[in-house]
N, C-alpha and C positions, 0 to 999 in steps of 0.2 A: 646407409643404416649406421647404427653405434655397433662398438663390438658385444658380441654374443650374440644369440637370438631373442634372451628375456628381455620384456618389457621392464618398465620400473618395477619393483618390488614394493617400494614405499615414497611417497608423496604430502608436502606439507601443503595446507589449505591455508592462506593467510587472508581470512576474510571469515565472515560468519552468517546466520540466517540462512535464507532458503538457498541460496548459490551455493554456501558451504555444503549445505544437505544434498542439493543437485549432483553435485561434483562426486564426493562421497558414495552415493549411489554406483555413477557409473563406474568409479575406481573399484567399487566392491565388488561389482559383477564380473571385472578383468581381472581380477585379485590380486588389486594393488591395496596393501594397507593404507590406512589415511591417519595422520598426525591432524589435530585440530589447534587450534590456538583461540583463548577466549579471555575477556577482560572480566574482571569483578563483577559487572552487571550479566554477565552472560556465562556464570558458572554453572548453572543447570540448564542451560540452553538444548535445545534438538541438535545441533550439528556435534555439540561434546559428545553427546550421549551414543549419537550415530557411529562418531569417528574410534577407533583401535588405540588411542590414546591421545592426551591434549594437555595442553600446556599453559598455564597461566602468563599474561605477559603486559596485566598491569591492570590500573584504575578504569571507569568507565569511560572516561571521554575519549574517543579514537586518538587524538596527539598522543596520547599517555598510553597507548595499548595497538590499533590495530595499523597505525599507521607509524610504529617503531621499526624499521628495517633492519638496524643492527639489530634488535632483540630475536626477530624473526628468524632471521639468518643462524643467529647463534642455537636457536631451538632447531631449526632443521638440521644443523651438523649433529649438534647432540642426540638426535633420534634416528641418526642416521638415515633420514630422507636423502632420496636422490633428484628430487625436482620440489619445484614449487608450483603452485596453482594459485594464481592471485585473486582469479574469481572477475570482479567486476567493481568499479570505486575504490575506494582506496589506495592501494600499491599498484592497481592492475595499469595505470598508463604512466609509471613512473620512471622515467629514463634511471634514474640514480639506481633504483633497486633491483631494475634488470641488469645493469653493469653489475650491481655488487654481488649478485646471484652467479654470474659469468666469473668475477674473480675469487668466488667461494666454492670452485668447482661443483655449483647446484645449477642444474636445467631450471632456465625459467619459461614454463608452460605459456608461450606469450610471443610477438616478434621479437627481432632484436630492438634494441635501443635505439639506434639508429633512425629506424624506423618510426619508434613511438617520439624521434625527437623531431625527424619530418615532418609528420602531421601535427606538431605540440603548436606550430604558429600558424595561424590562419594566411597572413601572407605569403610565408614562406611554401606553405600546403598548395598554394594557387598556382605559383611558380611552376612547382613540379609539375604540377595536374595538367597545365597550360602546355607546357613540355611534352608529355606525355600525350598529346593528342584529346584529353578530356575535359567535356564541354564547361565552360565557366558560366556563369552567371554576368551578362556585360556590365563593365565597371572597370575600375581601376585599380591597381594593389602595386604600385610602384614606391620607391623610395622617396622622388621628388614629392614634398611635403608642402611645396611654396602654396599659399593660397591661389595664384596666377593658375599654376596646372591644374591643382584641384577643381578651379572651377572650368576650366577648359574641358577637362575630361567629364566633367560634369554634364557639360554641352553634349558630348559624343553619346554620351550612357543614355540621355534621354529619362524622363521623366514618368510618373513615381520614379524616386530613385533611393536609396537605403545610405546613410553615414552610419560606418560601423568603426569602433576602436578596432585597431591591429592585436592589440593585447588583451582583449574584450572578454566579457563572460557577463552572465546574469543579466544581461539586458542593459550593461551600464555604456554609456559612449555612443549611444545610438540615435539616430534621428531621423524620419521619415522627410522628405523633401518631397513637396507637390509639384514645387515651379520656382524658376530660377530668382525669381525676387526674392525667395527666403533662405534661397543658402547660404548667404556671408552668416546671418544669423544664427542658423542651424550650426553650421561647421564651425563657430567660434563657443556654442554653447556645447556643443560634443566633444570638443578639444580640452574643453575646461574640466567636463567630467572625467574624461579618459585620464587626466592627468592627474586628477583628485586620487583616481581609482585604483590607476594601475602606475601611474608616474611616466605614462606614454602617453602622449596626444597624437600619436600618429594616426591616421583613417587609412580604411578603405570606401572605396565606392561600389554600390552595387544598384543594378535594376533593381526597383522594387515590384514584386509580382504579388499583384492582389487576391487573386484567388488559387495560391500555392497547393499544393500537397507536398506530404512528405513522405517521399518513397527512399527505400534503402535496401542495398542488395548485402546478402552474405556473400562472402568470399573466402576462401582459403587456401593456401601456396603453402608447397611441401620444402623443404630444403634443396631442392635441386632446381627452383625457381617457378615448378609449373603450377598452375593456376586454374580453380574451375568458381563458378559459383553457383550458388544455389538456390536459387528461386530469389524473390523480392517479396518485401514487406512494406505495409501500407500503414505510416504512423501519424496522420495527419490527425486524430484526433487527440488533443492535448491540452493542459491547462496550465499556466504560466509558464510556457515552454517546456512542458514535461509530457511525455506520452500515457496515456490513461487509456486506450485500448488499441490495440496492432491486430492484423491480419494479415494473412498469405493464401493467396498470392495478392498483388494488388488490383482491386476491381477495375474494371473498366481501358486495362491497357494491353495494348495491340501484341502479337508475337513479335510482330518488327520493332516496337519500343522496348519490350522486355529482353531481347537479344543484343540490341544497341546499348541497352544500360546494364547490361550483366558483362558484356565485353569492355566497356568502358572502365567497370568496377575493376576486373581484373589488370588490365594495363594499369589503372591506377597504382593496387597492390605491385604489380613487379615493379612499377617506377621506383621503387622505395625498396625494395631485396624483399618482402615482406615474407614472414613465414606463420602459419598458424591462422587462426579466425580473425578474422577483420570486417568491418561494415562499413561499407561506401554508401553517405546519403546523400542522396540529390533531392532538390527541389524540382516536382513535376508541374509544370503549367497546364492551362485550360485546351492549349492548341497543339498537346503532344510533347511540346518539346522541353529537354531537362537538362540542370546544373548543377557541377560539382557543390557540394554545400560542407561537408567535414568527412574525414573519416576516424572512425573508431577503432582502436588497436587494441580491440580484446573483443572479447564474448558479450554479446547484449543479452541485457534483461528479459527481450523478446525474442530470443533464440528458439524457445519452444514451439512458435508458430512454424517455423523451416522445419524443426523436427518432424511436426506432424503433417507435413505433407510431402516430405521428401523420404521418409520414413527413416532416417539415418539420427544417429546420437552423435551432435557436434564434440559433445564432450570426449567421447570416445576416439573420434577425429581430432580434438586437438593434442589429446596423451600419445596416439599415434606418430602423429607428426614432429613433436618435440622428440620423441624418440628416435627419431629420422628415417620414420618410416614413409614412403611414398603417398601421394593421396590415395584414399580408398577408391577414388572412381576417377575418370576421364570426365569431360563435358559432355561427351555423348551419351552417359550412362545416368545421367541424373535425369531422375524421374519426377514430378509431382502429380502428386492425385489428392480430388478435394481442395476443400476450403479450411482454416482454421481461423480461430480468435484467441486473444488473449486478453484479459481484464484485469490490471492491475488494483486488488483488493488494498486500500489506506486505510490507516485509521486518520482520518482527517473528517475533517466537518466541512461538504458541500456547501452548506448554507451561510457561513462564514468566510469567503472567498478561501474553500478548501484548507482553513486553518489546520495544522498538523495537531492529532489528539493524543495523549497518553492514559494508559490508562490499567486494568487486568482485564485478560479474557477471560472474566469468570464463567462464559456459556460460548463455546465454540462447536458450530455441525458445519461438517463441509457434505459436498453432493458426492456420492458413490462416484469411485473412481472405475473407468472400463476405458473400451477403444474409443469412446467418442470423448469421455470428460477427464483432465487430467489437473489436478492440486498440487502446484511445487509451492514449499513452506517452508517456514526455519521455526514455526512455532506451535506450541500446543496448548489445549486449555489449561487456565489457572496461568500461562506466562504473563508479565509484563510489557506491554508497549514502553520502552522506554525513550528519554528525552533525546537520549544521546547519539541514536540512530537514525537514518530514516525510517517513516512509519509504515513500510511495505508490510503488511502481512502475508501479504501471498499471491502468485499469479494461478489465476483461473484461466484452465485451456480447454477450446473443444476442438472437435473437427467433424465435419461430416461432408458427405458428397456434395455438396453443392451449398454456396455462399447462404442461401435465404436458409436450408435444415441449420446449418451452423450454428446461424444468428438465434434462430428456436431452441436449438440446442444451448446456447449461452443463456437467453433468457431464461429457461428452466433451470438451468443450473444454479443461476443467481438465485433465484427462490428458495433453493436449498441450501443456501450457504446464510445461514444465521450467528451470528454474534451478539452478544451483549457483556458490558460493561467499558466500553469503550466505541465512541462516534467510529460510524466507517463511511465510507462512500458505495456500499453496496445499492441501496438505493435509488442514487443517481446513476451507477452503472445499469441498473436495471432499465430507469427509463432512457438512458441513450442507446444503449443495444436494441430496444424495443421501439426506438422512433421514427417514425415513418421517412425522415431524411437519411438517416443512416440505413435502411432496410433500401432505401432508392440510390446508396452509395452517392448520395450529395458531399462529398467529402472536399474537406479545405482543412489549414490549420486554424481557420478561426470558426471551426463549426461549433464550441459549445459558446463561442460570445453572438454566433448568427441564430440558435436556437434556446437561448436558456428559457423560453416559456414551455418549451416542450419539457427540457431536463430537470424541471424544479417544479414538477408536478402537485397538485394537490394530493393528500391521500385516497387510496381507493377506497377505504373503509370509514363508511357513515358513521358519524362520532357515537350516537346512541349505540348502534349496533355493535361499537367497537368497545363501549361500556357495559353491555348486558355480557358480550364474549370475557372482556375481563372479569365479570362478576360472575360468569362460570367458571372462569379458570382459579382464580384464588377459594370459593366456595368448594369446588372438589378435591383441589389441594389440601383443603382444612379436614376435609371428611377422610382423605387418605391417610390424613398425620393422626387423627387424634383417636386414643383409645377409647373404647366404649365398652356397653355391656355386650354381652355373647347374644343379648336377645336381638333377634334382629327388628322385631318390634316396639323395643324402647322407645319412648320418646327423646329420652337423653341424648341418643345418635343422632340426631335428628338436628340440622342447622337453622330452623324456624322460633328458635326462642320460646318453645314450646310453654303454654299456659294451660292448668285446668279448665275445662269449659269455653277456652277461648283461642282464637288464633292470634299470631302476633309476627308481623313483618319486620325482621329484623333490618337495622340501618346498615348501610355500605358508602362510605363517603372515598372515593377517586377522586384524586387531584392529576388533572391535565393539563401541563404550564401553568400556570397562574389563577386558574380556573377550578372552582371545589364545585363536584358533582353530588348531589343526594340521591342517592339509590334506597330502595327498597327492596327488601326480598324475601317471598313467602314459598315457603317450601310445601310440594302437596304429593307425594307419591312419588319421591324421587323423580318430580317436576320440579321448575322454578317459574315464580312468577317476578318479573324484574319491575319495577315500576321507575321510571325516568322522564325527567321533562316533560311531564303529563302523561305519558303515554304506558301501556303496558304491555310486556312482553313476554310469553311463554316460550321458556327456555327445555329443553332436553340437553344435558352435559353428559359426558362422559371424559375422564383424563386419565390418559393412558404415560405414565412420564411426564413427557414434555408436549404430548400430543392430545389436543383437546377435540373432539369431534362434537359437532352442537346444532342443533335445530333451532331455529328460531322465528316462532310463527310458521311454521311450515318449509323453512328456509334450511336446506344443510348446508354447513360450513364446518370447514376445517384448520385450525390454527395449528401452530407450534408458537411455544411462551417459555420465559424463565423468571419467575417468581425470588426475589432474592433481597434480603433487609427490607421487605415491603415496596422494594422496585421492580416493576414488571415491564417485561417488553412482548407485546405479540409479534409473531412474524406472522406476514400475508401477503401471500404472491410478490413476494421482493419487497413489499411494502414493511414498515414498521409503526406499531404504537405504544407510545411510553406512556405511562401512570405511575402514582403512589397510591397505594392503599394506606389512606390518611387516617390519623390516628392522633390525638390531644395528648394522650400520653402513651408509655411504654411502658410495660413491667418489670420489674427490678431485673430479672433475667434476661431480659433482652438489651439492656444497657451495656456500657462497658465495664470490662473487670474491676474489681475493688480495688479504689485507689487511682483510676486513670479513666479517661475518657479516650477511646477511639474512634477514629473516622468510619462510619459504616459504607462509605462510600468512595469513588472517586470526587474530587471537586474542589469547590474555590471558598477559603475562607472570606463572608462578609464581613460578620463582626465578633469581637471576642469580648463578652460582657463581665469580666472578671478582671483582676489582678491578683497578683501575686501575693500571699498573703490574706487573701478576702476568705472571712466566714463563709460558706455556700449550705445551704439548705438542699436535702435529697428531691426532685424534681426540679431545681433550679434551671432554666436555661444560661447555659456558661459560653454556648460558642452556637453562631447559626451557621450554616454551610451551602453553598450553591452548587447545584448538581441539576443537570438535565434542565435548566433556565428554573429550577425550583428551589424554595430554601428549603432548609430541615433545621429543628430544634436541636441541639445537641444536650442533654441534660444532665444533674449529675447524679450517680447514681444512690450515694447515701449523703448525708451530713459530715462537715470535714472542712478543711484548710486547703486553699489553693497553695502548693510548692513550688508546681512549675507550669509555664508555660511553653510551648514549643513553636507554635505559630503565630502569625499575624495578621493584619486585613489584608486582604489581596493573595494570599499565599496559594499555591496550587497544592493540595495535597491526595495521598493514595488512599486508596481503602486500607482500612486495619492502623493507618500513621494514627502514635499518639499522640493528642491534641494536646493535653492539660493532665497535670498529676494531681490529686488529692491524697491527702494525711488524713484519711479518715476514721472519726469518732471513735475511740476505744467500744463506747458502747455498741456504734454500728458493726463494728469489726467481731463483736464477740457474737 
């Protein structure tokens, strides 16, 4: 143990987002002050507000901010921090940064730089693991790279096999080979790709497992060399080799396999004199065999599921071990209870191959937290999802006594997670968690590709019923905002375009995708009749903030929604319905401020229909934007001359961005 009896009194967190918030939460509970760092883009971020003090470290790009090791160390010394927690990502597995911390008498809350380096090379790591008796996938990771040797080793390994670049990553320099006849061509292609991508053509050969699961073990080692494993996690459900849904414990593992895998993971850590939190990842085959894949020398994104089933705070463990204390528990004291799941909530479009999305979290509601539900996040309503960082919004973690109950908790919690302003994967996660193959634990790393039809379902809301609900939401919100006569019987307070001696059904146009739906709405005694698609729907509706209670032809249904700049999003049982309240023209007060045009939402510029110097008239379309697969005309607010154009066709713009500047005619300005 370090000199003295007190724990660190101040640490610096060299990270951002949810992991920075997560570390601050535990450190504050332990009485430790926290120093945050932030880029220009994160000046108002949640982790900055939570910390005791914060320092700007540069522009938004991570290469100019969160990866500036020297600057971070300088700030740590300036602030009086005794240690640096790197979180995950950024500098967390950077040997140079770990060494620099030590050289500057700062504790790196992580493993020794030598351990990071040992696991940084795939081939070197496998050699160390083989010596430590950790099971390896049959294959070859030797220095002799002659075609003859590789061909002979391929014969020993058996088929199918995987050729993988020694210095690889991101799927480059990899080839699956089904038979010997294809080996030479595949080897040549993989080598060319590896040389071009990494400057190193050397190859590993591994048996290719056709139905593998990704099972990993959480390990901890103290400075005296003692190690324990804290259960395992199944991370098989992945997209583009990135984890989507994790759980603990891994379903279907025998106690014998769990123990063997855990002990192998501890041997792996002790073989490199590991200290702190680490994760040893294995491929688990259908026959119960398992093989070392790699070791992550940091705290994992999915660590909360381990915390939920063990009842331990892993960040607290990290801080204690970095201070020099022994492991809080020995292996015989580690207990697990129940089942936990974690879903990563991302700003991305699953329908477009999980393309990352950006935008503003203009509406954000999360499920209530409890002993069963936990939300780890670094954002609040109104924050932007930046192009500069990983688009993860939050981690949703649930726990219950059994896996089935935990899945039900997750499905329900996802239904209560509502976001508007940016595309998310919530609907996809809901379909995934609620799918029968997942409930039956039919897990492999190819799960998503194997069950695409189930994971990308059609909307649960009938289009006509959704339109009626949308009409109810719009009309009730208008009613709540209108200033009407104090006379409750006044016809001027109604939504029915009242006329003396007649009834008039007011039109309402809702655009869904590229289709415009013409609705007619008649209000009678606080009830509506909605005419759509040749059908008539009797609607009773009551809106309380964002919560609409409705009865449609005797069917009671409740939804949440958000209406912003004519963009309406309805949320129903994990599903969303998006539409636009369509209008041909907009009132002057609804357009951009005098002399400028601002983007009413996040989107892309489809066309700019003016040039600098053009004279324009009020109501003239100047810019066409596309958002949510719909086009929106941005019109001139007044007569004038275009003085500046800030974007061109194809540009992505954020809500509120100035698109065009106009010099308004003096008469208009007056």
